[in-house]
C-alpha positions in Angstrom: 6.3 -11.4 28.3 8.5 -11.8 25.0 11.7 -9.9 24.6 11.1 -6.3 23.1 11.9 -6.1 19.0 15.3 -3.7 19.2 14.4 -1.5 15.8 16.1 0.7 13.9 13.6 3.6 11.6 15.6 4.5 7.8 14.4 7.8 6.8 13.6 11.0 8.5 11.2 12.4 6.3 7.6 13.4 6.4 6.4 10.1 6.4 8.1 9.0 9.3 5.7 10.7 11.6 3.0 8.1 10.9 5.0 5.6 11.6 6.7 7.2 14.6 3.2 7.8 16.1 2.1 4.1 15.8 5.1 2.6 17.5 5.5 5.5 20.3 3.2 3.6 23.1 3.0 0.3 21.1 4.5 -3.0 23.6 7.1 -4.5 22.4 8.9 -2.2 20.5 12.7 -0.6 21.6 13.3 2.0 19.0 16.9 1.9 19.2 18.1 4.5 16.4 16.7 7.2 13.7 18.5 7.4 10.5 18.6 9.9 7.9 21.4 11.0 5.4 20.6 14.4 6.8 21.5 14.0 10.5 20.2 17.2 12.0 16.2 15.2 10.2 16.8 12.3 12.3 17.5 14.3 15.8 14.4 16.3 14.8 12.9 13.4 15.1 14.4 12.1 18.2 13.6 15.3 20.0 9.7 15.6 18.4 9.1 12.1 19.4 10.8 12.5 22.5 13.2 9.2 22.2 15.9 10.0 24.1 17.2 6.4 24.2 17.3 6.2 20.5 20.4 6.9 18.8 20.4 9.3 15.5 22.7 9.7 12.5 23.6 9.4 9.1 25.8 5.9 8.7 23.0 2.7 8.3 25.6 0.3 7.8 27.5 1.8 11.2 23.9 1.7 13.1 23.1 -1.5 12.0 26.4 -3.0 13.1 26.5 -1.0 16.7 23.2 -1.8 17.6 22.4 -4.7 16.1 18.4 -4.3 15.8 15.7 -7.3 15.2 13.6 -5.0 12.7 14.4 -1.9 10.2 11.6 0.3 9.5 12.7 1.0 6.0 10.9 5.3 5.2 13.4 6.1 2.8 12.5 7.3 -0.9 11.6 5.0 -3.0 14.7 4.5 -5.2 16.6 3.7 -1.9 14.4 0.7 -1.0 16.7 -1.5 -2.8 19.7 -0.9 -1.2 18.7 0.1 2.4 16.8 -3.5 2.2 19.8 -5.7 0.8 21.7 -3.9 3.8 19.2 -4.7 6.7 18.6 -8.3 5.3 22.9 -8.4 5.4 22.5 -7.6 8.8 20.1 -10.3 9.8 17.5 -8.0 9.7 13.6 -8.5 9.3 12.4 -5.4 7.5 8.8 -3.6 7.0 9.2 -1.0 4.3 7.4 1.8 3.0 5.3 1.5 -0.2 6.2 1.1 -3.3 8.0 -2.3 -2.4 11.2 -1.2 -5.3 11.7 1.1 -8.1 11.4 -1.8 -11.0 10.2 -5.3 -11.0 13.7 -6.5 -11.3 14.8 -4.8 -7.9 11.7 -6.1 -6.1 12.7 -9.8 -7.3 16.2 -9.8 -6.0 15.2 -8.1 -2.9 12.3 -10.9 -2.5 15.3 -13.7 -3.3 17.5 -12.2 -0.9 14.6 -12.4 2.0 14.6 -15.8 0.9 17.9 -16.8 1.4 18.1 -15.1 4.4 15.5 -16.4 5.9 14.1 -13.1 7.0 10.7 -11.6 6.5 10.3 -8.6 4.4 7.1 -6.9 4.6 5.3 -3.4 2.6 3.6 -1.1 4.7 0.2 -1.4 3.3 -2.1 0.8 5.8 -4.7 0.6 3.8 -5.4 -2.9 4.1 -5.6 -2.3 8.1 -9.2 -0.1 8.0 -12.1 -2.0 9.1 -14.4 -0.2 6.5 -12.0 -2.5 3.6 -12.3 -5.4 5.4 -15.9 -4.5 6.0 -16.2 -4.5 2.0 -14.1 -6.9 1.3 -16.3 -9.2 3.8 -19.5 -8.1 2.1 -17.9 -9.4 -1.6 -16.3 -12.2 -0.4 -19.6 -13.2 1.5 -21.8 -14.2 -1.5 -24.5 -12.6 -0.7 -24.4 -10.5 -4.1 -23.2 -13.8 -6.4 -19.6 -13.7 -7.7 -17.8 -10.5 -8.6 -17.9 -9.5 -12.0 -16.6 -5.8 -12.2 -14.3 -3.5 -9.5 -14.6 0.0 -10.7 -12.7 3.1 -8.5 -11.9 6.6 -8.9 -9.3 8.6 -7.4 -9.5 12.8 -7.7 -7.6 15.0 -5.3 -5.6 18.1 -6.0 -2.6 17.4 -3.9 -0.4 20.3 -3.9 2.4 18.7 -2.5 5.4 20.8 -3.8 8.9 18.6 -3.1 10.1 15.7 -5.1 6.9 14.8 -6.0 6.4 17.5 -8.1 9.5 16.3 -10.6 9.0 12.8 -10.6 8.2 10.6 -13.2 4.6 8.2 -13.0 3.9 10.3 -10.2 0.4 8.8 -10.2 1.3 5.6 -11.0 4.2 5.5 -9.0 3.8 6.8 -5.7 0.1 6.3 -4.9 -1.6 4.1 -7.1 0.2 1.2 -5.3 -2.1 2.1 -2.5 -5.4 1.4 -5.1 -4.0 -1.4 -6.9 -3.1 -3.2 -3.8 -6.4 -2.0 -2.3 -8.2 -3.7 -5.4 -6.2 -7.0 -5.3 -7.4 -7.1 -1.8 -11.3 -6.1 -2.1 -11.5 -8.9 -5.2 -9.2 -11.6 -4.0 -7.8 -11.4 -7.7 -4.3 -10.9 -8.9 -3.5 -9.0 -11.8 -3.3 -10.4 -15.5 -2.9 -7.4 -18.2 -3.3 -4.1 -18.4 -4.5 -1.4 -20.5 -3.5 2.3 -19.3 -3.1 6.1 -20.4 -1.6 8.3 -18.6 -0.8 11.8 -19.3 -0.8 15.6 -17.8 -3.6 18.1 -18.4 -3.0 21.4 -18.9 -3.1 23.0 -15.5 -1.1 20.3 -13.6 1.3 21.8 -11.5 3.5 18.3 -12.0 6.4 17.6 -14.8 5.1 14.5 -15.3 1.8 12.2 -15.5 -0.8 13.4 -12.9 -3.8 11.7 -14.3 -4.1 7.9 -15.5 -7.0 5.8 -16.4 -5.9 1.7 -16.5 -8.2 -1.5 -17.4 -6.8 -4.6 -15.6 -8.1 -8.0 -17.1 -7.8 -10.2 -13.2 -8.0 -13.8 -12.4 -10.8 -15.3 -12.4 -11.8 -13.0 -15.8 -12.8 -10.2 -13.3 -12.4 -6.3 -14.8 -11.1 -3.9 -12.5 -11.1 -0.1 -13.7 -9.4 2.7 -12.5 -9.4 6.4 -13.1 -7.6 8.9 -11.2 -5.6 12.3 -10.9 -3.6 14.0 -8.8 -3.9 17.4 -10.2 -8.0 17.6 -10.3 -9.4 20.4 -8.6 -12.5 20.1 -6.5 -14.9 17.2 -5.4 -12.2 15.6 -4.0 -13.0 12.0 -3.7 -11.0 10.2 -0.3 -7.7 9.1 -0.7 -9.1 5.5 -0.3 -11.5 5.9 -3.5 -15.0 5.8 -4.6 -15.6 2.0 -5.2 -18.6 0.2 -7.0 -18.3 -3.5 -7.3 -21.1 -5.2 -10.1 -21.6 -9.1 -9.1 -23.9 -11.8 -10.9 -26.4 -10.7 -8.5 -26.1 -7.1 -7.1 -23.8 -4.4 -6.5 -22.0 -2.5 -3.9 -20.8 1.4 -3.0 -18.2 2.0 -1.1 -16.8 6.0 -0.5 -13.7 5.0 0.8 -14.9 5.7 4.6 -17.7 5.2 6.0 -21.0 5.2 3.4 -22.0 1.9 1.8 -24.9 1.2 0.1 -25.5 -2.2 -1.7 -28.0 -3.9 -3.2 -29.3 -7.5 -4.6 -31.7 -8.9 -6.9 -35.1 -10.5 -4.7 -37.0 -11.0 -8.0 -35.9 -11.0 -11.7 -37.9 -11.6 -15.0 -38.6 -8.0 -15.4 -37.3 -5.1 -17.5 -35.3 -3.8 -14.0 -35.1 -6.8 -11.5 -36.6 -6.2 -8.0 -33.8 -5.2 -5.5 -33.4 -4.9 -1.6 -30.8 -3.2 0.4 -28.1 -5.2 2.0 -26.6 -3.9 5.5 -23.2 -4.0 5.5 -21.3 -4.6 9.1 -18.0 -3.1 10.1 -16.7 -6.2 12.0 -14.2 -5.8 15.1 -10.9 -7.3 14.2 -7.2 -7.3 15.4 -6.2 -6.1 11.7 -7.3 -2.8 11.7 -5.8 0.4 12.5 -3.6 1.9 9.3 -0.5 2.2 9.9 -0.2 0.9 13.8 -2.1 -1.8 12.8 -0.3 -3.2 9.5 3.1 -2.9 12.0 1.5 -4.6 15.2 0.7 -7.5 12.4 4.0 -7.7 10.8 5.3 -7.9 14.2 3.1 -10.5 15.6 3.8 -12.7 13.0 7.3 -12.4 13.7 6.8 -13.5 17.1 4.2 -16.6 15.7 6.3 -17.2 12.8 3.3 -16.5 10.0 3.4 -14.5 6.8 2.8 -11.2 6.9 -0.3 -10.1 4.9 2.1 -7.9 3.0 4.6 -10.1 2.8 6.5 -9.1 0.2 6.2 -12.2 -1.9 2.7 -10.9 -2.1 3.3 -7.3 -2.5 5.6 -7.7 -5.8 2.2 -8.6 -7.6 0.6 -5.3 -6.4 3.6 -3.5 -7.8 3.9 -5.2 -11.1 0.4 -3.7 -11.7 2.3 -0.2 -11.6 4.7 -1.0 -13.8 2.2 -2.9 -16.1 0.3 0.0 -16.4 3.7 2.3 -16.9 4.7 0.1 -19.9 1.2 -0.2 -21.5 0.9 3.8 -21.2 4.4 3.8 -22.9 3.4 1.2 -25.5 0.4 2.7 -26.3 -1.5 -1.5 -26.1 -2.5 -3.5 -23.7 0.8 -5.9 -21.8 0.5 -8.8 -19.8 1.9 -8.6 -16.5 4.4 -10.7 -15.1 5.3 -10.1 -11.4 
């Protein structure tokens, strides 16, 4: 059996629980340290997850120097990802970090360059790629039964009352949540962004200080058009966190509710006013790349062992981040903008 990875987790806020739940019984992981600028938060997580052997502290530099971990899990706030990742890379750590990759494209590019220069792996937690249903939907569209994908639409409507930092966060929907959806759109379509036209606003009744609603139309590679509609202050008729999706293809269409419900039809006879269509079954295949946070972390560690590039490596994930900042730029300018990762 290979030597376990020594891991330090930085940032012991709410999201860290999902990471710790994922690795608490994962073989090949030795959780050596928990760090937070509020040391009491690190200690609470250590006690909550019964990690008696883990060091809890508030000085990441000292922890990296003393514990010499192989991997850093970066669960800090988005504004801290840049400094945290660069520090870990300087100490010889591979990094798996929370989304979004960075608070700007400029920072993201520097982070990717630093990982390449250090010969280390830096990847991003895009846990929604590791759900069996999204892989089934992607497989259906890529399989050719419906013809070439032409248009991809998704709706995200959830009235989320978080409290805390999100209530005052600028571009709260696009920057904090849409990164998941935009990455999912790239994954489902197999296409990359070319340009975007976005409208962002904060509707009456919103409990957020800034843009909690947005609509965006992306031109993707291969001529695919991707439409996003979303709101974090929409009460009632909530969608799933994974959105409601509809894909239009040359010979059929497929819908997915973000959970376990699929519907697909393909043309069997054309020539009339409406074509005759038949149902297409959607099967959820077995596979290793499943399990949300657990699946993403396990795949990352497996890639380190085998020398493969992770699916969510920074060099790829920066394209999803570019969709976010392209949408923000377009909303501010009131016009379409080109996207350059």
